[in-house]
N, C-alpha and C positions, 0 to 999 in steps of 0.2 A: 786350579784359578785357571780361566783363559783373559790373555789382554791382547789386545787388538791394536796397533798402531799403523795407522794410515797418512800416507806422504803422496805429495803429487809428484807425477814423474813429469820432469819438464823437458825431457829429450823426448817428443810423442813419435817421432819419425823412426826412432832404434829400436831394433828387433833384438830381443833378449828372452831368455828361458834361464835363467840360472837359481842355482839350489845351495843354500849353505845347510850342512847337518850336523849336530852334535847329538850328543847322546848318553847319558850314564842311567844308574839303577832307577831314580824316580824322576829324574828330570829327561826334558826332550824339548829343545827350541828348533824351530823350522823357521826359515828367512827365503823367501821366495817371490819376485819378482814375475808380471805378467802384462805384458802388452796390451791385450783384451778390455784391461778392466785399469790401465791408466794408472795404476797405483802399485806400490810397494809396500807389502802385508809382512807386519812381522808379529807372530805366534810364541807366546811366552806360555810354557804348560808346568802348571805345578801339581803337585798332589801323589795320593798312592790311588791303590786299586779299591779302596775302601767301601766305594760307593758304589760297587760292582752287583747286579742282581739277576740272578740267573732266568733266564728266558727258554719259554718252548720252541722248540726246534722240531724240524723233520732232517731223517738222513738222507738228504737226497742232495745233488748236484746244482749248485743255485747261481741262477746266472741272471743282472739285473742291468738292465740298460740307461746312459745318461737321460735324466728328465728332470720336471720341472715342477715344484710341488706346490699346491696353495691349500694354507688352511686355516686355520683362526690366527696364528702367531701372524699370518701377513698382512692383519687387520692391525695392525699397531700404527703408531701415529707419524713412525718415518713410511708406512708405506703408502698411506692415505695422501690421494691429488685433489686438490681445491678442483672442481668441475667449473668448466668454465658456463657461465649464466643461459646461455643459448642454448647448452645441449641437457637440462635439465627438464625432463618430463612433466607434466601435468599433475597435479596435486591430487590425492583423495580427504586429504585430512581434514579433518574436518572435529572441534571441540564447541559444546556448547554449554550455555549456564543460565539456568532455569530459577528463577530468584520470585520471593513472596514477602511480604510483610502488613504488619495487621496495623489498624487503628479503632478504636471504640468511639463513636459520637452518639451525641444524644441532648436530649432539651431538658430544661430545668423551668419553662413558662408554656403553656398551653400554646398548640400549633394550629391555625385551620388553613392555612394554605400551605404552597408545592415543600419537598423538602431543600435546601442545599447543603452539599457536605464537600469538605476541599477533596485534591485527591493528589497525589505527588505526581505529575508531569513526566517522569522519567521513565513511568511504568508503563504499558500494554494495555492493560483491564483489571479488572476490578470485577467483585463480587459483595455483594452487602447482603445479609442476612438481618433485617431490620420486625424487632418485636414492637407492636403498639397498645396502647393504653387507651379506647375511643371515647367519647360521651358526647352527649347531647350537646350541642351549639349552645343552648340556652342554660345561663347561670343562674340555679334557684339560691333565691335567700329565704334562711327563714328566720326569724327575729321572737329569739327568747323572752327578751326585755330589752326595751330601749328606755325606759324613765331612767333618770340620773338621780331624783329626788331626796332617797336616803341616804347620799352621799360617799365616806371611805366606808369600802370593807377591808381590812387587813386580816382577818383571820385566814389560818390556813381553812381552804375552803373547797367546791366541789358544784358548779351549777349545771344541769342536767338538761339534753337537749333529747329528740325525736326524731329517728329516722323511720318511714315507713317507705321505703323502694330501695333497688341495689343502686350505690351513688358511691362518684367521686367525692371526698373531702378535699374541696380546693383551699379551704381557709377558713377562718372568720372574724370578726372583731370587736372589740370589748373598748368600753367606754372609761378613760382613767382621770384620775384625780391628780392635777401632777404638782410634784415636789421634784426631789433629788431622782436624777436617773438611778435607774439599776436594772442587773442582769436579775430575770426572775425565771424560777422553774414552775414548768407546765409541762400538764399531760392531757392526753384524752385516753380518758378509760372506759373500760366498757362493761356494760351494766349495775355498775353501783359507784359510788365513790370511792372503794379502795378495791375496784376490780382490776384487772388485767389491763397494762399499761399499752393503748396501741401505737402511741409513740408519744417521745419524749420532744420536750426543746426548750431554749432557753430564748426568748425575745428579749433584745434590750428597747428597754423602755423611755424616753427621753423627752417628753411631750405629752399636752394634757389630748382630752375627745377622745373621738372613736378612732383607734389605732387598728390597721388591718395587718393581720396575720394568715401567709400562705404559704401552701408546703412544694418543697419540690417532690417530694416523695409520692409515689401515687397511692392516695390511703384508699380504700375500697371499704363502705361501710355496706352491711345488711341490714335489712329493717329490725330495729331494735331500739331501745335505749341507751344514749352516751352519757360522759359527764366530765365536765372541760373541770380539772384540777389545778390547782395555783398554791402555792406556798405560803407562809405566814410571810408580810411585807412590814415591816420596823416603820415608826411612824414618821420616819423622815425621810421616807421615801416615795412615790408614786405610787398608789396603788388601783384597784380596779374599784367602782362604783356599782351601787345598788339600789335598789324601788325601795318605796319607803314603807316601813314595818307593816305588819298586814295585808300588803298588796301579795301575796306568793301566790302564784297562778302555778308555778314548777316545781318539781323537786330540787330544792336546795337542801347542802349539808356543808355547816362549819363546825370545825374544832375546837374548844373551848380552854382548851390547854392540859385537858385529863382526857375527854371524852368527845366522840364525834356526837352531834345533835341536828335534827332538821333546823333549817331556820327558817323565821317567818318574813323573810324578804326574796326578789330573786336579783341574782348577778345581771347586770348587763351584758345582753352575749346577742349576736347574728352569726349565724350558720351559712356557710357558703357552700354550696353542691352542685351537681353536675350528672344526670342521668346515664347510667351507664349503656353502651350502644355494643351489639356486636357486629365485626364488620362484615358479616357478610349479609347481615340484615340491611342495611344500608348499601350494599355493592361497593364497597370500599376497594377502591385500586390504585397502584402505584406503576404508573410508568404501563398502565393498560395491563399491571399482573394482579390478579384476584388476591386479597389479602385474605388467607385462612385462619376463621375463628381455631383459638387454642382455648382460650378460659373466658366466662361471663366478662363482656366488653374488651376483651385482648386479643389480639390478632396479630400473625408475621408475616412474612414475606420474603424471599430470594429473590434479587435483582442482579442482574450479568449484564456486565457492557463494556465498551472500551473506553480509556482513555485520550482525553482529546484536549483539555484543559485541566486548569487547574481548580476546577470544581466542577462537581456534577448535579445537577437541577433536575428532581425526581417529580415528576407530576402527581399529584394525590387530587381523585377525585371518587365522589361518592352521589348518592340520590338525595341524602339530607345534608343538613347544616350540620356539620360536627367541630368536633376539636380533640385533640392528642396527645399525648406523649407520646415519645419512641427512643429505643435505643438501640443502635445499630453495631454490631460486628463487621468490620469490614476487611477485605482480603485483597490485596493489589498484587499483580504480578508480572513479569516481564521474562520473556526468552530474547537472549541476547545471543552472536557467535562471537567464538572468543577470537582474539588475535593470537597467533602463535609463530615461537622464531624455533629452528633448531639447529643442532651443531653436532657433526661426527668426532667423536673422543675415543680413539682407539676400537672397541669392542661394543661401544655402547652407542645411545644418542641422547644428547641432553635437549631437554625442551622449556622454555620459559611461554608460562601460557600469561596474556596480558587479560586482565578484569574488570570493565568498567562497572566496578560497584553502586548497586543501587540503595547501598545502605543507607538510612536517614535516622534520626536521634527522634526523641520523646516530641511529639505525643504517639510517634510510631515505634511499635517493638515486634518481637518475638517475629527477627528476621531471619529468614534462612536462603540458602541457595545452594543448588545443585550443580555440579561441574561432568556433564557426561562426557564420552567419547573417551573414559581413561580403562587401557586394556588391564586385563587383570596379572599381564605379567611386568607391568610397572612396575620401580621401585626409587627408592631414597625420595618420597614425595613429599615435599614442604610447602605450606600454604605463608605467604607473609600479606603483612600490610605494612609496602615499605620494608625496613628492616626488619619487625618484629615477625616472629615464627607464631603463627598461631595455631588449634587444633584442627583438626577434621575428623570426620566419621568416615565409615565404609557404609555407602548406603544400597548397593550391590556391586556384581563385579564390575562392572563399565563404571560406577556412576559416586564419587565422592560427596559430600557435605559438611557445612561450617556455617554457621550461627552468627557472625561478627563480619566488619569492612574488612578486605582483603584487597590487595591490588595486585600481586601475580602469584604464581605458582612454579617451581621448579621441580621439575620432577626426570629420570631416568628411564629410557626404555633400550633393549636389546637390538642389537644388530640384526635385522629378520633376514638379514642373507646368511644362511644357514653355512654353506658349503660354496667353493668354485676351483674346479676341476680341470685341468686343461689337458690335450691329448700328449701321450708321451714324445713323440716324434714330432717336435717344435723343428720343423726342417722345408728347405723350400722345395717346392711342387706336390706339398702334402697339406691335406687340412689341417687346418687348425682348428678342436673341438673344445668348446666352452662349455662344459657342463656348470649349471648352476640349480641352486637347490634353495628354499626358503623356508624359511619357519611359520610360514602365512601363507594362505590366497591372496594372491593380487596381482599388478601387473609387472613384468621384468624386460629391463630395456638393457640392449646391450650396443657399447661403441668400440671401433677399435682405431687408436689414429698414431700417425706417423707424426712427429711434434705437432704441427700446426693443421695437418692434413686429415680427414675423416675418411677413412679407407672401409668402414663398414660400419651399418646400425641396421639394427632389426630392434621387435618389441614383439611380446606376446600380453595376451590380458587373463585375471583372474584363474592364474594357475600356481604352482608351488613347485615346480621344478620345468626345464626347458634348455636343451641341449644346441646351442650355437653353431654352425660350423662354419667357417672362412677358408676359403683357397688360397695358399701362399703363394703365389703368382713368381717364379722364379725372375721375372724378365724386372721385378720390383727392388730397387736400391734401399734396403732396410738395414741402419744400422740397431734400432729396438721400435719396439711394438708400445701402446700403452692400451690397455684395457680397461674400460668401465664398465662397471653393471651398477643399476639403479633398478632399487626394488617401491614399489608402490602398494603397501595395503589401508585398508581402512584404519587411519591412525596409525599404521605401522609403516616404517622406512627403513632400508637397506643402503649400505652404500659399499663396494669393492674397487678397489683398483690397483693395477699392478702393472710393471712396466718389465716386458722378457726380451729376451734375443732367441734368433734363429739358431742353430746347430748341427751339427753334422751327428749321426746316432754310434756311439762304442759301446764296450759293453764287456764285464769284467767276468771270468769262469773261473770257481774252485769249488772244492768237494769239504765234505762235513771232515772236523777232526775227530777224535777220540784220545783224550788223552789223561794220565792221573795225575794227580795231586803231588805239589812238590817238583813235576818233571821239568827238563829243558827240552824241547820242543821246536819246530821248525814248520813254518808254515809259508803257502804259495799261491797265486792268483796266476791267470791270462789276462792282457789286456789287447782287446782285439777290434778290428773294425767291426760294426754290425754287420755291415751287408757282404764284405767280401774277405770275413776273417780273417785277415791280415794282422799278424802282430805289430801294435804298436809300439814302437823303440820310443824311450828315451820318455816316456810316460812321467809324470808326478804322483804316486799314488803314497795316501798316507791313510793309517791307520789307526782306528778307538777303541781301546780294550780298557770299558772302565774310565779311571782317569788318564789311563797312560794313553802316550800318544806317538806317533812314530812315526818314519818313512822306510816302504819298501824299497830293495836294491834291484835290479834288472839285473839276470847273469845270462850268460854267452848264448843260453838257447832261447833268449826273449822272456824267460819267465821273471816275476817277481817276488821274492818273499824276505822274509826276518827271523829271528828268533828270539823266541822268551823262555825264561826261566822262570818258573813257578816258582821255584824256592824262595826267589827274593821278595814273593808278596804273598798277601793271605787270602787268597782266592780259595775257596771254600767250594768241594762236588757241586755237580749242579750243571746248566743247560745254559752255556752263554753263547754270545755270539761275537764275532771282531769286526766293526763296523771299517769298511773299508771306503775312498773317497780318488776316483782316479782324475784328472786331469791333464790336458793339453789341447794348446791353441788351435781352435775350430773346431773343437770337440767338445766343450765346454767339463760340465760336472756330471762323472759316472758314481752311482753309489749300488753298494753290496755289501753281503754282509755273507762270515765263514760261520756256518754253525759249529760250533765246538763243546762237546760234554767231556769233563770234567769227571771222574768215578774217585773214589777214596782209595788211595792205596791199602795194600793188602799186607797185613801184620802175620807171618805164623806163630803161634804156642805150642811152646814145648815145656812135659813138666817132668822135674827128676827122677821122680814115682810116679807108676800107670796102677800100681795094685800096693797096699800098704793095709797089715792089721795091727791094731793097738785098741789097748784096754781104756775106758773112762776114766779120767782125771789125770792122763798123760799127756806129755805136748807135742803136736804133730808138724814136723818141720819137712818142707821141699824147696823146690828153689823153680823158678818162671824163665825160662828163657824164650827173649823176643827176637824176631828177625824179621826185615824189610826184603819182601818177594822180591823187589826191582834190584838190589845191590849183594843180600844174602850178609846182611851183616847187620848193626846199630842201625836204631830208626834214626829218620833225619826230624824228628820232631818227640817230644817226651809226652807219653800218655798215662792214660789212669788205666787199671783193671780192676773190673767187677768181679767179685768170687763169692761164690755161693757155692754152698754144701745143701743137699736136699735128701730125703728119703730117696731109695733108688725106685724108677719104674714110674716117680711122679715129677709133677712139672707144676705142683701149683705154689705160689708164696707161703700158704699155710702151710706149707709142708717144710719148710724152708727151715735148718737148723743152724747155721750160719752164713752171714751176708758182710761181705767189707767191702772195702773201696781202695786203693792205693796207688796214689799220686806219685808223677813226674820218674816215670819207668822209659828208656828208651834200650835194654839191652837183659839186663838182669836184673833178679828179685827174690831172696829169699822170702817164704811163708812160715809165718808159726802159728797155731791154734792149739787153745790151752782145751781141750776135750773135757765137756761139764761130766761132771761124778752120775745123773740119773739119766745122760743119753743112752736110751734103750740101745740095745743089742741089736746088731742088721748089717744090711751093706747102704751104702751111702754114694751119690754121684759129686763128680767137683765139674764145675760150669767156669768158664773163665773167658770173659768178654773185654773186648776193646774198647775204650772210653775214649775217645776223642775224634776232632772238627775232620781231620786230615785222613785218617787211618781208621781201617775196619779188621776184627779180628776174633775169630769165637773157637772155642775149644769145649766140648763137654765130653768127660772119660765116666762111662758108667761102671758102678760098683768100684773105685775107685778106692774107697775106707770102706774097711771090716771092721767093724765094734765086737769084740768079744770080752765080757768080764773077766776080772780077774781072779784069784782065789780069795783076797783081798774080801772082797765086794760078797762072794760066798757063804764066809763066814758072816760079815757084819752084817747083814740084813735078816739070819734068824735070831741074832740080838738083838737088831731093833726092833722086831716081830716081837720080841718075847717080852721087851717092855710095855709095848702097847696092849700086848694080849695080858698080861699080870697085873699093869697100874688100872687097867679098862675091865676088863671080863676075866680077869684069870678067876677069881671064881666063880661057883657055881650061879645062876641065878636061872627065875623062871620063863617059860615061855609064855608068855600073852598072846591070847588071840585078841588082837585090836582091828581096829578099823582104820586108823590114822598112822604116817609113815614116823613123825618125832617122837623119839626116846626121853630125848635130855640135852638140853643145854647150861654149858658153863662160861665162865665167863673169868680167867684166873689173870693177876695181875703179872709180868713179866717174871717178878721172884718168885711166882709159884704159887703166890696164897691165892685163895679163891674172894673173887668179889661178889658173885651173886650166883645160885645156879636154882636150876626147876628139873628134877629127874623123877623119871616113871618108878613104877615099883622095884622092878626089876634091876636097876641100879640103885637106888637109894641105901640099899643094902652096905654098901660100900661107904666107908666115909670121905666126905667130900675133899677134906684136906689130904687125906692119902693118896686118893685120886691126883689131883694137882700137884703134887711134890709124885710121883709116878710120871707125869708130865712134861716137869720141868726140863729132863735131861733130855729127853725126845724132843723137846718144842725146842731148843738150841741147835741142834743139829738140823731139823729140817728150815729153821733162819739161816741159818748160814747158808744149805743148799738151796732155798726156794724164795729166799727174802721173805716180801710181804704176800707172798700170791697164795689163792687158795689149795691145799694140799688136800685131797681125797684118800683114805686108808684104808681098804676092803677088809671087812673080816668075816668070820661066818654068822649071817643071820641079819648083817648090816652092813653101815658105813660110819665111818668118822672124819669128818669136815672139819678143816683146824686152816684158822686165818690168822694173821697177827695184826692187831690197831697199834695206835700210839700207845706204848705203855701195856698192852695189856692182848691177850689171847682168847677168841672165840674159839669153842670146844661145843660142837651139835653133834648129837650122837643120830642117826637116820637107819629105820629099816632099809628106807627103798633111797634111792641118790636120783631123781630125774632132773635131766639135763637144765631144765628153766631154772633149777634151784638156786641156782649159782650164784644170780642174779642177785636175788633177794637175802642170801645169804650176805656178799657185800656191800648191798644197803643199808642190814641192818648193822654189819661194822661201822658204817659211816655216820649211824645215827647214833652210836654209841660215841663214838669222840667229838660228835657234834652235842652233845646233851650232856655228857658226864666225865668229857678227857681234862677238866679240872681236875674235879674230884681223885681222877684215878690218878692223876701226878702225884696228887698231895695223900695218898692210899694211907692209912696208919692202923690196918690190919683188922678193921672190921667190917662185916660182910655192908654193902653199901644196899640203900632201899631202891632197888629197880623193877618197874612193875613189867618183869619176863614176860607174866601171861597174855599182857596186853600186846607185846613184840610176836610172839608165837601166832597169835590169835590176827596182828596186821599183817605180817610177813610172811608166814606159812596157811593163813586160815587153816587154823585146828588146832587141839592142846594137847597137854603131856597125859598120854592113856593114864589112867588109875584102876581101870578094870582087870582083874583076874579072873583069866575062865580056865585054865589046864595047868597044870605046871611038868616039864620036862628040862630036865641039865642041857646046857646050851654051851657046848666046846668054842674054843674060838681056835680061828684057823690063822695061818701067815696071811701077812699083806701079800697082794696081788701084783 
């Protein structure tokens, strides 16, 4: 942790340069005063070297000059200077909005004159897609019956009328006998009184005499017969009137309450129609744009225009007198420039886009607005309607859209000035070079100020890189300079500002270091003038190594040095660097790095025995001695030892017979190994490796151990083999010439009792119980030696495979023993445990009903051979 405390220096005339230095193992404090910046800086450093990360370095002498770096960290808010408004270059920033809103309009009464439609004045232009239903200007009246002498007609009834041409049905009239008012259900039906309904309606009848009923729907009738149907009406209500009886000139039907029948009267009815006219036949135009036929009596037209008032008047013209209904789908469009504000915030720019929304309520609908000029690297985009956040969608890489009213958009963009680098030699009499790179193509402007005086300005257009140069005239009296850089692209801006000072040039000369972990070592450097190479005395040189900070002292030769004891810090092997910072009045700051390679310490390993011969079953012991190669004594840190024993001449993990890790050793350690009884005779190598972050060490002893069986095993093996031979095939069996390898399979309980079996004829001559008893002792010995592992015993003419399961043994006799069969034997053992484990645990002495034949077929793709071809005695041999 570093804390900086700044205090103003009140005595501005005093020249001083004092250093107080204190250090301990993990804490250093530096207090130094500098007249140059007129401040007192107190730096407190806490921590360890835990954050030290190895770096890649080259083994060369390292020289670095004092210089000022500019990168992204210089774009922090502390470094930003608000530019003077008169200095800002012209902007290329432009955002646009494109809005659209819909409104549908239509008429319910016939029109024969021009169209007048409302428009939103805030929009720029419109597009109207208008559909017309056109008819002759003359309305035809067909009188079906005008006589009402027959009086009231209250039944459910239907009066026919005939259409002889393609017409619009505009309406009809009927004569009413007045009583109480009523809503009555009526329909126009096709072809008969019970035909399909063309239109249903419920007029309100509240007066007598002839009443007119007109349709707002455009009803087109083709030649044919139609019926006006009306529901039954009660005696207290107004009803339809009819002609006298026997005055029946048309087809009329009434419902008796049980069935329909023809009536002997007509119902009063007048039908109003107008003949269909195709718009193109009468040269119908809207604003001089021809209406195109779409269907008989129908047409459409698209009209485009500017909006100049709250209404648009569409002129209708035709060669004949016409009437029409219309329905229009209107789209209104608006394009605007969006006002914008921007503000620099550290490494990004905050934008506020102000929207003059053309959103309108009903009867307008389907509002859409697209905002263009959005760059694909903008982020944190929020669309607001006042304080409410609304959603938006990405239309394309530079367009967003939304469907409701909005007041403004807030978003962020990156600072498009990518990097600003200044020349290293910022001194009088040299050129100040400013290299500017941007993240896009645009205009770059550079300004250099001395307080309020403009010393330099330059610009370049449509580039992404520019090198500006300005000669620092020695005649100028400069305390500080301010550099301002502006960038303007297409909706992409950038700003950079920095105050700089002019310094003499100094350098640090050092050489790379190569040390070992936990070492105590010294490091040094020279601090000199770059041009005359004279050593600079009384400089203030600090170093940083991970979290450790310190000050280097100058010796009598003018060199600066200090000492580090790595034994106090947990620094791992790797490539690092010690960062140096040198400072003296009039020279400014100089930075450099001392490359340092830290290698692991070497630990030597010695064994008390380099060669030994021992028999299986015995315990091997020897002592391991460790020494630090530097002090030739104990290690400075405890280490782990990885001990491996493997067959001589091999280096494969599959040939390991022992692998153990010992921990916490720094000098000596005893090693014990109980040699397995079944370990093969021969020579074995010993490998000892040091496992530690700070140390390395490795010892390989070839043929260090010679395994040789004792007399006990020479006697025991024949006894063991004899048991196997006498119990399994001690008797003479008949040799079978077979096509398959499997000779038999027995499942034995742990107590030796047989659970299930399947034997070939040459094995069946022996009693299974006798075989199981003979195997009991052998299996106990094998279990002690191998646990539950699969054990294969080779006999003359075949093999015996033994595997121990939970409370049982699986014994398999094979003529051949291919390698793949081991996995199937293990799978068979697992299935026996899964399906019969409980029964085996509760075994009561009776053979289990186990389908061994199915298992043999499933796992070994064979069956037990029963065919005998030739007889021959087959003696057994000892296991190999």
